[in-house]
KOLKE-706174 format. One line per field, with one value per residue (C-alpha): residue number from 1; residue in three letters; chain; y, x, z. Coordinates in nm, 4 decimals, decimal comma, m for minus. Example, Ala and Ser with C-alpha at 12.3 -4.5 7.8 and 13.67 -1.06 7.14 Angstrom:
<rs>
num: c(1;2) .
residu: c(ALA;SER) .
chaine: c(A;A) .
yy: c(m0,4500;m0,1060) .
xx: c(1,2300;1,3670) .
zz: c(0,7800;0,7140) .
</rs>
This chain:
<rs>
num: c(1;2;3;4;5;6;7;8;9;10;11;12;13;14;15;16;17;18;19;20;21;22;23;24;25;26;27;28;29;30;31;32;33;34;35;36;37;38;39;40;41;42;43;44;45;46;47;48;49;50;51;52;53;54;55;56;57;58;59;60;61;62;63;64;65;66;67;68;69;70;71;72;73;74;75;76;77;78;79;80;81;82;83;84;85;86;87;88;89;90;91;92;93;94;95;96;97;98;99;100;101;102;103;104;105;106;107;108;109;110;111;112;113;114;115;116;117;118;119;120;121;122;123;124;125;126;127;128;129;130;131;132;133;134;135;136;137;138;139;140;141;142;143;144;145;146;147;148;149;150;151;152;153;154;155;156;157;158;159;160;161;162;163;164;165;166;167;168;169;170;171;172;173;174;175;176;177;178;179;180;181;182;183;184;185;186;187;188;189;190;191;192;193;194;195;196;197;198;199;200;201;202;203;204;205;206;207;208;209;210;211;212;213;214;215;216;217;218;219;220;221;222;223;224;225;226;227;228;229;230;231;232;233;234;235;236;237;238;239;240;241;242;243;244;245;246;247;248;249;250;251;252;253;254;255;256;257;258;259;260;261;262;263;264;265;266;267;268;269;270;271;272;273;274;275;276;277;278;279;280;281;282;283;284;285;286;287;288;289;290;291;292;293;294;295;296;297;298;299;300;301;302;303;304;305;306;307;308;309;310;311;312;313;314;315;316;317;318;319;320;321;322;323;324;325;326;327;328;329;330;331;332;333;334;335;336;337;338;339;340;341;342;343;344;345;346;347;348;349;350;351;352;353;354;355;356;357;358;359;360;361;362;363;364;365;366;367;368;369;370;371;372;373;374;375;376;377;378;379;380;381;382;383;384;385;386;387;388;389;390;391;392;393;394;395;396;397;398;399;400;401;402;403;404;405;406;407;408;409;410;411;412;413;414;415;416;417;418;419;420;421;422;423;424;425;426;427;428;429;430;431;432;433;434;435;436;437;438;439;440;441;442) .
residu: c(MET;MET;LYS;VAL;LEU;LEU;ILE;GLY;ASN;GLY;ALA;ARG;GLU;HIS;VAL;ILE;ALA;GLU;THR;LEU;LYS;LYS;ASN;LYS;GLU;THR;ILE;LEU;TYR;SER;TYR;LEU;LYS;SER;LYS;ASN;PRO;GLY;ILE;ILE;SER;LEU;SER;GLU;GLU;PHE;GLU;VAL;GLY;ASN;TYR;ASN;GLU;LEU;GLU;LYS;ILE;GLU;ASN;TYR;ALA;LYS;LYS;ILE;LYS;PRO;ASP;PHE;ALA;PHE;ILE;GLY;PRO;GLU;GLU;PRO;LEU;ASN;ASN;ARG;VAL;VAL;ASP;LEU;LEU;GLN;ARG;ILE;GLY;ILE;GLU;SER;ILE;GLY;PRO;THR;LYS;SER;LEU;ALA;ARG;LEU;GLU;SER;SER;LYS;SER;PHE;THR;ARG;HIS;LEU;LEU;LYS;LYS;TYR;LYS;ILE;LYS;GLY;ASN;PRO;GLU;PHE;GLU;ILE;ILE;ASP;LYS;ASN;ASN;ILE;ASP;ARG;ALA;GLU;ARG;PHE;ILE;LYS;ASP;LEU;LYS;LEU;CYS;VAL;ILE;LYS;PRO;ASP;GLY;LEU;THR;GLY;GLY;LYS;GLY;VAL;LYS;VAL;GLN;GLY;ASP;HIS;PHE;THR;THR;LYS;GLU;GLU;ALA;LEU;GLU;TYR;CYS;ASN;GLU;VAL;LEU;GLN;GLU;HIS;GLN;ARG;VAL;ILE;VAL;GLU;GLU;LYS;LEU;ASP;GLY;GLU;GLU;PHE;SER;LEU;GLN;CYS;LEU;THR;ASP;GLY;LYS;THR;VAL;ALA;ALA;MET;PRO;PRO;VAL;GLN;ASP;HIS;LYS;ARG;ALA;TYR;VAL;GLY;ASP;THR;GLY;PRO;ASN;THR;GLY;GLY;MET;GLY;SER;TYR;SER;CYS;GLU;ASN;HIS;LEU;LEU;PRO;PHE;LEU;THR;LYS;LYS;ASP;ILE;ASP;GLU;GLY;LEU;ARG;ILE;THR;GLN;LYS;VAL;ALA;GLU;ALA;ILE;HIS;ASP;GLU;THR;GLY;GLN;PHE;TYR;LYS;GLY;ILE;MET;TYR;ALA;GLY;LEU;MET;ILE;THR;LYS;ASP;GLY;VAL;LYS;LEU;LEU;GLU;TYR;ASN;ALA;ARG;PHE;GLY;ASP;PRO;GLU;ALA;MET;ASN;VAL;LEU;PRO;LEU;LEU;GLU;THR;ASP;LEU;VAL;GLU;LEU;CYS;THR;ALA;ILE;ILE;HIS;GLN;SER;LEU;HIS;LYS;ILE;LYS;ILE;SER;PHE;GLN;ASN;LYS;ALA;THR;VAL;CYS;LYS;TYR;ILE;VAL;PRO;LYS;GLY;TYR;PRO;ASP;ASN;PRO;VAL;LYS;ASN;LYS;LYS;ILE;GLU;ILE;GLU;ASN;ILE;PRO;GLN;ASP;ALA;LYS;LEU;TYR;TYR;GLY;ALA;VAL;ASP;LYS;MET;ASN;ASP;GLY;LEU;TYR;ILE;THR;ALA;SER;ARG;ALA;ILE;GLY;CYS;LEU;GLY;ILE;SER;ASP;SER;LEU;VAL;LYS;ALA;GLU;LYS;ILE;ALA;GLU;LYS;ALA;ALA;ASN;SER;ILE;LYS;GLY;PRO;VAL;PHE;HIS;ARG;GLU;ASP;ILE;GLY;THR;ARG;ASN;LEU;ILE;ASP;LYS;ARG;ILE;MET;HIS;ILE;LYS;LYS;ILE;HIS;ASN;LEU;ASN;GLN;LYS;ILE) .
chaine: c(A;A;A;A;A;A;A;A;A;A;A;A;A;A;A;A;A;A;A;A;A;A;A;A;A;A;A;A;A;A;A;A;A;A;A;A;A;A;A;A;A;A;A;A;A;A;A;A;A;A;A;A;A;A;A;A;A;A;A;A;A;A;A;A;A;A;A;A;A;A;A;A;A;A;A;A;A;A;A;A;A;A;A;A;A;A;A;A;A;A;A;A;A;A;A;A;A;A;A;A;A;A;A;A;A;A;A;A;A;A;A;A;A;A;A;A;A;A;A;A;A;A;A;A;A;A;A;A;A;A;A;A;A;A;A;A;A;A;A;A;A;A;A;A;A;A;A;A;A;A;A;A;A;A;A;A;A;A;A;A;A;A;A;A;A;A;A;A;A;A;A;A;A;A;A;A;A;A;A;A;A;A;A;A;A;A;A;A;A;A;A;A;A;A;A;A;A;A;A;A;A;A;A;A;A;A;A;A;A;A;A;A;A;A;A;A;A;A;A;A;A;A;A;A;A;A;A;A;A;A;A;A;A;A;A;A;A;A;A;A;A;A;A;A;A;A;A;A;A;A;A;A;A;A;A;A;A;A;A;A;A;A;A;A;A;A;A;A;A;A;A;A;A;A;A;A;A;A;A;A;A;A;A;A;A;A;A;A;A;A;A;A;A;A;A;A;A;A;A;A;A;A;A;A;A;A;A;A;A;A;A;A;A;A;A;A;A;A;A;A;A;A;A;A;A;A;A;A;A;A;A;A;A;A;A;A;A;A;A;A;A;A;A;A;A;A;A;A;A;A;A;A;A;A;A;A;A;A;A;A;A;A;A;A;A;A;A;A;A;A;A;A;A;A;A;A;A;A;A;A;A;A;A;A;A;A;A;A;A;A;A;A;A;A;A;A;A;A;A;A;A;A;A;A;A;A;A;A;A;A;A;A;A;A;A;A;A;A;A;A;A;A;A;A;A;A;A;A;A;A;A;A;A;A;A;A;A;A;A;A;A;A) .
yy: c(9,3328;9,2864;9,3750;9,1772;9,2271;8,9010;8,9299;8,6183;8,3856;8,0298;7,7259;7,8476;8,1669;7,9698;7,7850;8,1138;8,2689;7,9736;7,9856;8,3655;8,3268;8,0767;8,3926;8,4949;8,8613;8,8672;9,0543;8,9383;9,1450;8,9995;9,1251;8,8521;8,8019;8,5681;8,4809;8,1922;8,0629;7,9445;8,2792;8,4813;8,2753;8,3718;8,7388;9,0347;9,2042;9,1419;9,3260;9,1637;9,2938;9,2142;9,2231;9,4892;9,7336;9,9169;10,2169;9,9827;9,7977;10,1268;10,2580;9,9397;9,9307;10,2959;10,2214;9,9254;10,0438;9,6969;9,6391;9,4412;9,2670;8,9034;8,8516;8,5005;8,4559;8,5752;8,7946;9,0832;9,0709;9,1157;9,3981;9,6062;9,5618;9,5445;9,8569;10,0320;9,9274;10,0378;10,3796;10,4300;10,3018;9,9374;9,6627;9,3285;8,9654;8,9427;9,1074;9,4186;9,3732;9,4073;9,1354;8,9175;8,8711;8,5753;8,4051;8,6248;8,6166;8,2833;8,4581;8,6965;8,4010;8,2035;8,5160;8,5736;8,2247;8,2461;8,5981;8,5233;8,1724;7,9949;7,6169;7,4737;7,5967;7,3432;7,4140;7,6853;7,9508;8,2582;8,3170;8,6116;8,6828;8,8206;8,5052;8,2217;8,0605;8,0086;7,8080;7,5671;7,5112;7,4774;7,2324;7,0251;6,9940;6,8775;6,5187;6,6275;6,9743;7,1733;7,4879;7,7566;8,0825;8,3800;8,4971;8,3886;8,0945;7,9581;7,6568;7,5271;7,6844;7,4553;7,1759;6,8799;6,6676;6,3093;6,4234;6,7048;6,6784;6,4274;6,5796;6,8713;7,0218;7,0357;7,2010;7,4760;7,5159;7,5662;7,8233;8,0243;7,9848;8,1155;8,4134;8,5251;8,6109;8,6443;8,8505;8,5579;8,1804;7,9707;7,6477;7,4160;7,0697;6,8095;6,6926;6,3382;6,3117;6,3690;6,7094;6,8520;7,1854;7,3722;7,6695;7,9207;8,2269;8,5138;8,8708;8,9285;8,8263;8,5103;8,2223;7,9500;7,6328;7,4664;7,0889;6,9661;6,8647;6,6726;6,8068;6,6200;6,8374;6,5807;6,5504;6,1767;5,8708;5,7453;6,0918;6,0982;6,3642;6,7412;6,9625;7,1416;7,3888;7,0824;6,7898;6,7177;6,6750;6,5014;6,5582;6,3136;6,3064;6,3200;6,6453;6,4672;6,2772;5,9034;5,9785;6,2831;6,3141;6,5927;6,6821;6,7391;6,9735;7,1617;7,2066;7,3398;7,5819;7,6925;7,7786;7,9848;8,1656;8,2636;8,3735;8,5986;8,7590;8,7891;8,9658;9,2290;9,2710;9,3037;9,5346;9,6982;9,5745;9,3095;9,0317;8,9897;8,7061;8,3541;8,2056;7,8744;7,6742;7,4023;7,1686;6,8342;6,5641;6,4544;6,2452;6,5748;6,6851;6,9415;7,1521;7,4538;7,4225;7,7501;7,9893;8,1053;8,4316;8,2961;7,9749;7,6796;7,5682;7,2883;7,2764;7,5478;7,3090;7,0506;7,2783;7,5539;7,3213;7,1742;7,5107;7,5405;7,8890;8,1858;8,2925;8,6513;8,6621;8,5276;8,7879;9,0647;8,9263;8,9206;9,2855;9,3959;9,1633;8,9730;8,6278;8,5042;8,5489;8,3008;7,9221;7,7909;7,4520;7,2128;6,9092;6,5748;6,4642;6,3367;6,5082;6,4225;6,6720;6,5635;6,8255;6,7830;6,9243;6,9506;6,6707;6,7640;6,9647;7,1180;7,1351;7,1361;7,1539;7,1518;7,4810;7,6047;7,2623;7,1919;6,9634;6,8010;6,7302;6,4233;6,2673;6,4268;6,2457;6,4445;6,4264;6,5686;6,9348;7,0961;7,4073;7,5871;7,6946;7,7632;7,7362;7,9703;7,9578;8,0165;8,0242;7,6574;7,5250;7,5046;7,5258;7,4495;7,6899;7,5946;7,5167;7,3222;7,3292;7,1812;7,0617;6,7562;6,7247;6,4271;6,4693;6,1757;6,0089;5,8225;5,8786;5,5663;5,6972;6,0523;5,9214;5,7201;6,0310;6,2450;5,9781;5,9279;6,3061;6,3298;6,0503;6,2390;6,5156;6,4262;6,5758;6,6020;6,5975;6,3745;6,3525;6,1536;5,8502;5,7628;6,0670;5,9660;5,5913;5,3386;5,2285;5,5753;5,6620;5,3332;5,4429;5,7631;5,5723;5,3270;5,6178;5,7831;5,4531;5,3982;5,7473;5,7010;5,3600;5,5042;5,7799;5,5282;5,3349;5,6572) .
xx: c(12,7005;12,7735;12,5189;12,5421;12,3452;12,2966;12,1954;12,0472;11,7504;11,8597;11,9688;12,3278;12,2259;12,0263;12,3410;12,5433;12,2836;12,2932;12,6741;12,6812;12,4256;12,6513;12,8139;12,5701;12,6620;12,5415;12,2233;12,1268;11,9409;11,8457;11,7616;11,5910;11,4124;11,1639;11,0659;11,2969;11,1528;11,4923;11,6652;11,3698;11,3581;11,7195;11,6843;11,6065;11,4492;11,4274;11,3484;11,2130;11,3310;11,5188;11,8982;11,8970;11,6966;12,0062;11,8281;11,6145;11,9248;12,1052;11,8117;11,7847;12,1585;12,1555;11,8614;12,0192;12,3842;12,5448;12,9057;12,9494;12,7484;12,7751;12,6771;12,5482;12,4657;12,6429;12,3547;12,3986;12,7787;12,7218;12,4745;12,7418;12,5930;12,9376;13,0424;12,7281;12,7900;13,1514;13,0405;12,8323;13,1027;12,9934;13,2458;13,1386;13,2345;13,2222;13,4118;13,3261;13,1769;13,5210;13,6726;13,3596;13,4587;13,6431;13,3010;13,1028;13,3693;13,5377;13,7563;13,8853;13,9898;14,1508;14,3464;14,4581;14,6078;14,7700;14,9169;15,0563;15,1757;14,9632;14,9326;14,5868;14,4515;14,3341;14,3806;14,1337;14,0250;13,8083;13,5702;13,3544;13,1388;13,4367;13,6498;13,3985;13,6084;13,8817;13,6360;13,5859;13,9621;14,0212;13,7378;13,8658;14,2068;14,0646;13,9794;13,6730;13,5583;13,3597;13,1638;13,1192;12,9246;13,1216;12,8777;12,6472;12,4247;12,3213;12,5502;12,3543;12,5191;12,8238;12,7875;13,0249;13,0868;12,9765;12,7277;12,5244;12,6158;12,7993;12,9613;13,1946;12,9354;12,6949;12,9682;12,9994;12,6228;12,6160;12,8966;12,6799;12,3771;12,5694;12,6974;12,3341;12,3146;12,6776;12,9670;13,2074;13,2182;13,5040;13,6020;13,8153;13,9580;13,7493;13,9443;13,9158;13,9146;13,7181;13,5859;13,6029;13,5171;13,7730;13,6059;13,8507;13,8342;14,0637;14,1431;14,3307;14,6677;14,6046;14,4016;14,2644;14,1054;13,7943;13,7456;13,6999;13,3552;13,2287;12,9119;12,6726;12,5397;12,3368;11,9702;11,9226;12,0672;12,3932;12,5021;12,2488;12,0097;12,0507;12,2819;12,1407;12,2648;12,3670;12,1642;12,3794;12,7299;12,9470;13,2653;13,4763;13,5823;13,9562;13,9050;14,0090;13,7896;13,8226;14,0109;14,2093;14,5479;14,6811;14,9109;14,6086;14,4504;14,7754;14,8013;14,4437;14,5171;14,8406;14,6501;14,3975;14,6721;14,8463;14,5158;14,4415;14,7839;14,7289;14,3972;14,5663;14,8509;14,5960;14,3432;14,5163;14,2325;14,2379;13,9810;13,7951;13,5479;13,5075;13,7114;13,5490;13,7586;13,5989;13,8911;13,9590;14,2155;14,3520;14,6444;14,8373;14,7584;14,5066;14,3286;14,0999;13,7516;13,6150;13,5926;13,2864;13,2939;13,0822;13,0131;12,8772;12,5184;12,5020;12,8761;12,8329;12,6023;12,8841;13,1508;12,9883;12,8186;13,1646;13,3323;13,4585;13,6063;13,3694;13,2575;13,1961;13,5602;13,6749;13,4666;13,6222;13,9703;13,8941;13,7853;14,0953;14,3328;14,4369;14,3296;14,6854;14,6492;14,3614;14,3867;14,0766;13,9457;13,6688;13,5210;13,6487;13,3060;13,1676;12,8686;12,6166;12,3693;12,0761;11,8575;11,4772;11,3627;11,0233;10,9222;11,0222;11,3219;11,5226;11,3494;10,9774;10,9383;10,5986;10,5319;10,3441;10,2707;10,2422;10,4898;10,4771;10,7717;10,7180;10,9439;11,2747;11,5561;11,6878;12,0439;11,9577;11,9606;11,7271;11,8232;11,5439;11,5900;11,3169;11,0186;10,7416;10,5895;10,2156;9,9429;9,8603;10,2124;10,5223;10,5079;10,7790;10,8520;11,0370;11,3865;11,5843;11,3650;11,5356;11,8923;11,8825;12,2158;12,3540;12,6626;12,8403;13,1710;13,1633;13,0321;12,8145;12,6316;12,6047;12,4475;12,1876;12,0871;12,0573;11,8561;11,6186;11,5637;11,5046;11,2472;11,0642;10,9609;10,6363;10,4824;10,5553;10,9337;11,2344;11,6048;11,9119;11,9258;12,2813;12,4704;12,7185;12,6649;12,9441;12,8541;12,8827;13,2012;13,3647;13,3086;13,4927;13,7839;13,8047;13,7900;14,0966;14,2825;14,2139;14,3425;14,6604;14,7247;14,6871;14,9270;15,1851;15,1555;15,2157) .
zz: c(10,9012;10,5345;10,2723;9,9495;9,6276;9,4341;9,0680;8,9134;8,9507;8,8758;9,0702;9,0454;9,2186;9,4794;9,5882;9,5813;9,8057;10,0452;10,0614;10,1172;10,3989;10,5841;10,7094;10,9836;10,9375;10,5751;10,4754;10,1261;9,8718;9,5353;9,1888;8,9866;8,6554;8,8255;9,1816;9,2669;9,5961;9,7239;9,6691;9,8010;10,1203;10,1904;10,0997;10,3213;10,0203;9,6457;9,3237;9,0054;8,6662;8,3493;8,3326;8,0623;8,2725;8,3849;8,5353;8,7475;8,8671;8,9404;9,1432;9,3434;9,4144;9,5282;9,7532;9,9353;9,9204;9,9223;10,0281;9,7040;9,4350;9,3200;8,9511;8,8875;8,5144;8,1972;8,0714;8,3156;8,2635;7,8915;7,9614;8,1434;8,4920;8,6498;8,4616;8,5879;8,9478;8,9296;8,8073;9,1241;9,3545;9,4074;9,3526;9,2009;9,1901;8,8140;8,5257;8,3283;7,9822;7,8243;8,0404;8,0131;7,6459;7,7903;7,7659;7,5248;7,2476;7,1766;6,9192;7,1898;7,4031;7,1202;7,0160;7,3728;7,4089;7,0694;7,1238;7,4679;7,3709;7,6280;7,5826;7,5376;7,2007;6,9419;6,5734;6,4867;6,2371;6,2996;6,0094;5,9150;5,6082;5,4195;5,4445;5,4351;5,1585;5,4217;5,6303;5,3385;5,2995;5,6714;5,7239;5,4321;5,6003;5,9322;6,0046;6,2066;6,3118;6,5696;6,4834;6,7501;6,7199;6,8460;7,1075;7,3907;7,3021;7,6421;7,5990;7,3003;6,9913;6,9544;6,6974;6,6696;6,3629;6,4311;6,6984;6,5410;6,1759;5,9578;5,6516;5,5883;5,3612;5,6575;5,8636;5,6074;5,5925;5,9722;5,9427;5,7008;5,9237;6,2267;6,0337;5,9759;6,3468;6,4653;6,3265;6,3499;6,3751;6,5061;6,3296;6,5433;6,5195;6,7005;7,0017;7,1394;7,5163;7,8359;7,9403;8,2902;8,4493;8,6563;8,8275;8,9652;9,1858;9,0926;9,1986;8,8747;9,0231;9,2260;9,0820;9,3112;9,1738;9,3149;9,2928;8,9326;8,8154;8,5119;8,3528;8,1186;7,8364;7,6388;7,7237;7,7415;7,9097;7,7556;7,6405;7,3578;7,2320;7,1865;7,3856;7,6917;7,9494;8,1569;8,2822;8,5872;8,7161;8,9731;9,1740;9,3800;9,7425;9,6552;9,4562;9,1331;8,8849;8,8029;8,4779;8,6091;8,7757;8,9973;8,7076;8,4845;8,7399;8,7821;8,4042;8,3860;8,6704;8,5030;8,1808;8,3757;8,5731;8,2493;8,0903;8,3937;8,3479;7,9736;8,0253;8,2403;7,9861;7,7018;7,8670;8,1637;8,3860;8,6550;8,6150;8,9474;8,9853;8,8452;8,5627;8,4750;8,2296;8,0203;7,9659;7,7963;7,8611;7,5235;7,3942;7,3745;7,7269;7,8599;7,6003;7,6528;7,5101;7,6392;7,9315;8,1201;8,3158;8,6046;8,7974;8,6034;8,6270;8,7540;8,8550;9,1209;9,3071;9,3316;9,4743;9,6839;9,9389;10,0074;10,0597;10,4193;10,3782;10,4243;10,0774;10,1939;10,3150;9,9767;9,7910;10,0006;9,9278;9,5528;9,5640;9,7588;9,5704;9,8851;9,7735;9,8161;10,1913;10,2266;10,2402;10,0674;10,1850;10,0777;10,2451;10,1195;9,9959;9,6669;9,5074;9,2361;9,0904;8,8686;8,7065;8,6903;8,3579;8,1812;7,9461;7,5882;7,7096;7,5445;7,2042;7,2946;7,6697;7,8468;8,0299;8,3319;8,4716;8,8393;9,0170;9,3576;9,5873;9,8021;10,0741;9,9769;10,1566;10,4554;10,3325;9,9835;9,8775;9,6267;9,4297;9,2403;8,8783;8,6257;8,8614;8,9725;9,3210;9,2874;9,5579;9,4956;9,4625;9,2417;8,8623;8,6052;8,3246;8,0051;8,1268;8,3954;8,7005;9,0098;9,0831;9,3078;9,4955;9,6885;9,9082;10,0726;10,1510;9,8219;9,4696;9,4938;9,8023;9,6665;9,3438;9,5382;9,7390;9,4262;9,2411;9,5313;9,5490;9,1726;9,1912;9,4688;9,2310;9,0557;8,7402;8,3635;8,4193;8,3629;8,4571;8,3549;8,5805;8,4672;8,5928;8,8569;8,8087;8,7909;8,4386;8,2936;8,4817;8,3712;8,0108;8,0831;8,2368;7,9419;7,6969;7,8571;7,8745;7,5031;7,4222;7,6226;7,4680;7,1209;7,2132;7,3294;7,0016;6,8078) .
</rs>
């Protein structure tokens, strides 16, 4: 039997729990901030607490004595939970706080690529309160810019010229605003292209890519409205995306492999866990937008249900640095995930309202996020509530399953109906064709 401690309480952790439990020898224990009904139903035992309550986490880990821990979200990584578990002899799927800077410090990652001459960086400047005048000069030289706080912002801190603000004066104002809360802000050139997520498993030496996924950050249909943690995502049965080639995937994987090597060269430590690259196809090839030090939410829901290889076996290989010995395989299926969120999300969401689930299609999967199970039913909190997943032989069929499942959840909620639809994907394809044609003219 294999005892696993899962830390996390969202839909991402629900799908991780489900995938770990495919191994019949797995006994799952969970440490959660709230009682996620999906995770609890799969757990032998659970403990509720915050991710900064290190003594509580330590006592729980000592009590259950897991063979390893799997860290779901970024918050416990940043709170040194992996460092704590290492100290008491428990290995983790997830990096130490120092290595988690890959996500928690965008300046760390940009410097790493620059120092080790790894392709993928856009033009950028790292600004602090002492050199804010440099930001003004740099912004002036850019056609369009992106402003990124140097720290964790739950996927909502990045602002893009043309989407979130218009003028260069507004860009500078946002830089100053960010510096009130963060030590540094990163100013980057705005890239034109299509984003995709390439989630990779690594033992610090070997890096293995999972099928690429495209996430949708904007809250409303047609990619409008404020940024969110992610309203939904899709993947394709050929393990590409409609605007991606195998060459693009290989380039993204090459960047991540070199970054894993650079992290070891820089710190002397091997990165063990998930390296999730947010990438963009541009006229100049594949560019790195950012790294996350854990699975994506919702992107984990697209790839883990397709995983044919035993996840517990993969975790063991990561810990013992034998990932190169395992052939990782995925089903050749398409997936579409649509998130059910409270009305008013993300700026002014309704809270603590009851929802009803009626006639979910048999071929759909539901992954619970920000929900509470009470005696009289299920209640939404203030964030993304339920991921509705469709899996099928084609994207068209997978989208229909996900949409039917999303429409089966009743209450003060909404979702993006357009995720995974032909119309939206055709826009992506035309965008890339336009970029490539422009590049050829140049």
